[in-house]
N, C-alpha and C positions, 0 to 999 in steps of 0.2 A: 473610357480608359480604366483599366483595372487598378484598384487601390492596393496598397501594400498589405492590407489585412486579408485579402482574398476572401472576403465575405465572412470572416471570423469576428466575433464580438471582441473589440479591444477597448471600448469606452468604459468597461468595468473589468477590474482585474479578477482573475480566477481565484477560487477559494484555496485556502492553505491546506490542501489535503496531503495525506501521506499513505503510501501503500507498501506494507511490509514485503510483498512479493517482488518488488522492484529492487530490493537490496541485494548486494553480492552474496551475503551469507545465506539468505533464503534461496536464491537461485542455485547456489552451489549445493546446498543440502537437498533441494528438490531433484537436481540432476543426479546426485548420488543415489537417492532413493529410487530413481527411475533406472538405475543401472549404467550411468554414464559418468566418466571421469570429469570432474569440474576443474576449473583453474585453481591453483594452489593459493589459498588465502594467507599462508605463512609468508609467501614471497611478495615482493612489490607487484602490483597489478594496476591496470588502467580501466576506468569505469566511465561510461558516457550516459547521460540522460538527455534524450532527444525530445524537445518540447517540455522543458523542465518546469514551466509555470514559475511559481515563486521560489523554486529551488530547494525546498526543504529536504527532499530525498538526497540530492547531491550534497547538501551541507551535512546531513547525517553520515553519509559514507565518508566524506572527507574528515570529519571530526573523529569518528570511531576507528578509522583505518588510516592513520597518518602516513603509513608507508605506501598508500595508494595515490595515484594521480587521477584526479577527478575533473571531468570536463562536462559542461552542461550548456545547452543552447535553448533559446526561445526567441521568436521573432518579435515579441512584445517588449519594448524598451522598459515599460513600467515593471514587468516581472524581473527583468535582468537587474535593474537598479535596486529593487528591493532585496534580491538575493545577494548582490555584491555588498550591499550595506551591512547585512547581517554577517556575512563572511568576514568583513573588515572588523566589525565589532568583536567577533570571536577570535580574531587573529589567525584565521585559517589561511595558510599559504600554499596548500597543495590542491587548490581548486581554482578552476577558470570558468567564468561565465561568459558566453559569447552571444551577442545579439545578432542573430542570423536566421534566415529562412532555410527550409530544407533544400530549396533550389540552390542557394548560395553554398551550402555545405557540400552538396553533391557535386558541385562544380569545382571544388578545391582540387588543386593538383595532388598527386599521390603522396608527395613528400611534405605536404603542408600540415598533416595531422597523422600522428602515429596510430597504429591499430590498437584496438581495445580488447580486453579480456571479457568485459561485460558491457552490453548495450541494452538499455531499457527505453521503451516508449509506451506510456500508459494512455490508452483511450483515444489518442489523436487520430488514429486511422479512420474512425467513424466520422470525424468532423472536417476532414480536409478533402480538397478536390482530387479528382482522379490523377491529375498531373502531379500534385504534391504527394499523393500516395506513392507514385512511381519514384519520386525523388527520395522519399523516406526509405522505401525498400532498397533502393540502390545504395544508400548509406550503409545499411547493414552489410551488403555485399562488399562494399569498398573498405569498410573500417573494422569489421570483426575479424580478429586474428584466428588462425587455425586452432581448434580446441576451445574457442571462446563461446560464451553463452549469450543468447539474445532473448529478451522478454518483449512480447508484443501483445497488447490487449485491445479489445474492440467489441462493439456491439454485434450480435449475431442475428441474422434475419429470422431464424427459427423462433426466437422469443419476442419479436417485435411485430408480429402480424397485425396489420391494420394501422400501424403508427406512421408509415411513410406518407400516405396521403394526409394524415393529420398534421404532420410536420409542415407540409405545404400550406395548409389552412392556418396553422398557428403563425407562420411567417406573414401571411396576408393580414391576419387580424392585428399583428403587431406593427405593421407598416404605417408609418406616419406618426407613431406615438412619440411624444416629446418627453416622456418619463424615462428614468433610468431602466435598463433592461430587467432588473430584478422586480421593479414595480410593474413593468409592462407585462411580464409573464403572469403575474397574479391577475391582471385584467383579462388576459387571454383565457386563463382558466375559468374565469367568471363567464365569459362568452361561450365557452364550450359547454359549461353546465347549463346555460340557458338553452342552447341548441339541443342538448340531450333531453331536457325537461319538455321542450316543445315537440318532442316525438320524432326527432331525426332518425331515420331507419338505419343509418350507418352504424349506430351503436348496437342495434340488434343483429346486424350482419357481422359485426366484429365484437363478440361478447367480451373478449379479453381486454379491450381498450379501456373500458370504464374502470376496471381494477387497476390497470396500469396508471391511469390519470390520478386515481386516488392515492396510489403509492407515491407518485411524483410530487404531489402536493405536500407530502410530509418532509421533503428535502428542502435544503437551503435554496431560496429562490434564485440566488446567484448561480448555483450549480445548474438548476433547471434551465435558466436562461442560456447558459453556455451550451447546454445539451441540445436545445431545440430551436433557438433563434438564430443560430448560424445559418449561413446560406446553404452549406452542405451538411446533410445528416444522412449518412449512408451505411446502415448495417451491412456486414459482409457475410458471405458463406465461408466456412473454414476451408473448403477445398480450394477456393480462389486464392486465399491468403497463403495457404501451405504451398501451392504450386508456384506462386510468385516468389516465395522465400526459397524454394528449391532452385529456382532459376538463378538465385544469387548465392548458391552453395550453402544454404542454411537448412538443416534437416529438423523437422518437428520431432521432439522427444517426449513431450507430455505436457501436462498442465501444472502451473504453479499453484493452483488450488488443488491440494494434494488428494482430497477425497475423490476428485474427478478421475484419478488414475486407478481407482479400485473398482474393478468390474462389478462387484456385487452391490455397490452402493451408487453407481453412476448411471445405471439404466434400469428401467422397470424389469422385474424378474421375467416377465413373459418374453422379453427381447433377448434373453441370454442365448437361446439356440441360434438366433439370427446372427448375433455378434460372434458366436463361436465358429460359424460357417464362413465368416468374412476374413479374408487374408489381406486385402488392400487396406493399409493403415489410414489413408485419407477417407475411404468409404466408411471405415469403422467409426472414425471421429464424427463424420457427418450423420451417421445413424444415431450416434450418441446424442448429438445436438437435437435431432428430431425426437428422440426418445424422451427427453426431459424438457423439450421446448426451451433450450438454453438461450438466454438473452445476452450473456457476456462471457467472453473467453479470456483467459490469461495464459497464453501459449508460451512455451519454452522451445527455443531452437538452438541447435549446436552446429558450428561450422566444422564439418568433418565428423564422422561417426565410426571410428575404429572399434573393433570388439574390445571389451574390457574383461580380462581374465577373471575367473571366479575368485581365485585366491586374493588377487589385488583388490577386487571389489569388496570382499569381506573384510580385508585389512583396513580399507578406507572407511567402511561402515563402522567398524569397531571404534574408530577415532571420532566419529560424529557424536558431539556432545550437546545435550539439551539443557536449557535454563528454564526455571519456573518463571512464569509471567506475573505471579501474584493472583491469578484468577482462581476462584474457588468453584468447582463444578457442582457443589451441593450434593443432593442425594443421588442424582443420576448423572452419568457422563453422556451428555447428549450433544450432537453436532448436526447442523443443517447440511444435508447432502442433496445432490441433484434430485433424488426421488423422495425427499422428505426428511423428517428428523430421525436420526439414528441414535439409539441408546446403547452404549457400550456395555460389555459384560463386566460387572463389578469385580469378578475374580481376577481380571486382567488390569483394569484401569485404576482400581483403588491402590494396589501395590505400586504401580507406576507413578501415580500422583504423590504417594507418600515419599517415594525416592526423590522426586522433583522438589518437594517442599524441604527436604533435608539438605539438598545441595545439588550442584550440577551433576547430571547423569550421562555417562557415555553409553553407547550401544553395547560395548564390550562388558561394562559393569552390569547393565540391566539384564543381559542375556546369561550372565553367570548366576543369577538369583532366580528363585521361584517367584512367580509362576512360569517365567520364560525359559528357565534352564531346561525344562522338560518338554518344551514346545518348539515347533519349527520356527526358524528365524523370521519367516514371513509374517507370522502373527505379531511379533514384536514390532516389525516395521510398519504394519498396518495400524497398530495401536499408536505408534509415534505419529504417523500421518494424520490420524484422527485427532490426537491431542493437539498437534500443531494447528490444524485447520480450525479447531474449536477455540484456539487462543489460550490454552492452558500451558503450552510449551512452545519454546522458540529455539532454533539452533543457536549455539553459542560460538562466539569467535574464539580462535586459539588464544591461550592465556597470554602469550607474548604480545599479541596484537592488542588484547584488552589492556594490558599494562601500559603499552605505548600510547593508547588512545585516551586514557583517563583524563589527563590534563587538558587536552584539546576539547574533549567532550564537555568537561566542566566549564570551560570558557564559553562554549556554544550555549550551554544551558543557562549560564549567567547572562549572556547577551539576550536570550529569549525572555528571561524573567525581567531584565531591565526594560526591554521593549514593552512587555506587558504592563509594567509599572508606569509607562508613558502613554498607555492607551492601545498598545498593540493587541492583536487578536489571536496570536498563536497560543493555544491552550494545550501544549504538548511538550514533552521532554525527551531527550535522546538518551539511549541506554548503551553504555560502553560494552557491556558483556554480550549483548545480542547484535550490535551493529544496527540497531533499529530504533524505533521511537514508540511511545505510547501516548494516547490522549488522556489528559488529566483535567480535573477541575482547576479553574484559574487560581483558587486559593492554594492548591498544592504546588502549582508552578511558582507562585510568589514565595511560598514557604521555602522551597528548595533554593530559590534565588537568594533569599535572606541568609540561609545557611552557608551558601557558597561565597557570600560577600566577606566572610572571615570575621564577622562580628560575634556578639554573644550568641550562644547556642541554646539557651534555655527558652522555654515557651513564652515567658513574659516579653522580653526584648524582641523576640522574633515576631510575636503578634503585633507589637507596636509598629515594627517596620512594615509588616504586611498591610496593616490598616492605613499607614501613611501612603503606601503605593496605591491602594484602592482609591483613596481620596484624590490622590494626584492624577489618577487616570479617569476620574469622574465615574467610578463604579461604586455602587452602594452595597452595603451589607444588608441582608434581608432576613426577616423573621416572619414566618407564616405567609411568605409570598409578598410581603410589603417592605419597602425600604425603611431602614432604621436611621432616624435623623440624629438621635442622641449619641454622641461620641463615646460616652462611657459605656452605654449599652452595646454599641457596635464593637468596642474593644473586648467586652465580656464574651460576645459571641465568637469573635475571631480567635480569642485566647483559647476557648474550648476546642475549636476546630484544630488549631495548631498543636495543642497539647495531645490531642488524639492522633494527629499525624506523626508527631515525634515518637509516640509510643508504638504505634501500629505499623507505620510505613517506613520510618527511618532505617530500621535494620535491613529492610529489603533494598532501599536506595543504596545502602553501603555495599550490600552483596552484589548489586548490579554494577557498582562503580560510579553511580551518580554522585554520591558523597564520598569524601575520603574515609578510610577506615578509622575507627576510634584509636 
């Protein structure tokens, strides 16, 4: 008899991950850069996260866009309970978490769930059965409104050569283990290493496997267990996914990883003539996957694909505004692309970086200044795509949305910090200006939480509050990699960190809307 989990690991909750590409603001900006009209974020919209895990993305959208209706589902009750608990602590009333399988959602009557402007599903296509894949894809067809955007990400066969038989072996090696999955996967890695050292010819026949296993060992064991110990692990070919999405009236428009849409940096130079000869968009993307041995895709689809007039497109591009992420590119503006590390031209990227550091930058403003005023618009748009992919820039929510979302985002960040002070593991804060989130050191999360509590704002009292929460959550202050037992010494260390954060980071927190303005 089939169990409710369909062979998916449920005895260990999934990691608290966040992916900027799944947010409405990123999807809308990517759609616009690709030449397609996105849903209007100034207006109320509906957003769905299918297979939401612990719900952090959905919570981020609900907090930063209080005019949105957010709906998220997962079949694991532990995930839904955790997500609902954080939503309640943050006082978010525009979000609904549903414990349900894809089969149950697909079977809902048409009037049971209103259509969505944005639907996202990250990674799950790889881990679910063929039947559940069909249910998932049918939900996109049933629930995405005309003009809506869909995000669908998955492992691609072209980058996982040799790993499918290894997945079967890993499952066999793990069978019968009484250890938690994250410990089991470590034992499995040890067995695979023994097999390789013993001279198993499989590794010689599949030379990429060893490097892939080495990379996987650097990840959180919980993530790797969820990746490889599920009953189903099925990388897909883009052509199969795109055709299935086309069957439900969703048209592929490009990648949410923006550099993958730039021909010159998304395939080896030698393949350029072959790409130029190819008119079939599905074949082009398949060739691209083979060209770079792509292992993961972040695809964007649109329901309906009417032409967008050039004048309207340029007007919408002019309004696209970027926020600085606080990232410093150093001496060179480099970004990882499908064909390797690309270093941007300083004469383009230094001025753009300087604009970002000075304040939010619209495309209209950037193109009015040198060096972009005398260059084709496409050069600015490619520079923006590279800066976003590299993490130096992020699309900014409309000002009215940002202003409306400050209070709810502060409540969510305070709830995250309170949870951390009680032993919670979310080391991340939500950013009102970008409708997104950033990973931070736990001390930074606790410092922001202390500032949002409304107490004293100077370094001394904040440091005392942070140290109290560290002690309360059984976390230790460390010096030279060793726990500090003396509380006076621990307070001295925390005070130094807090003082630096208040001087260096607090102005940026205020600019983003994380903290109230002075």
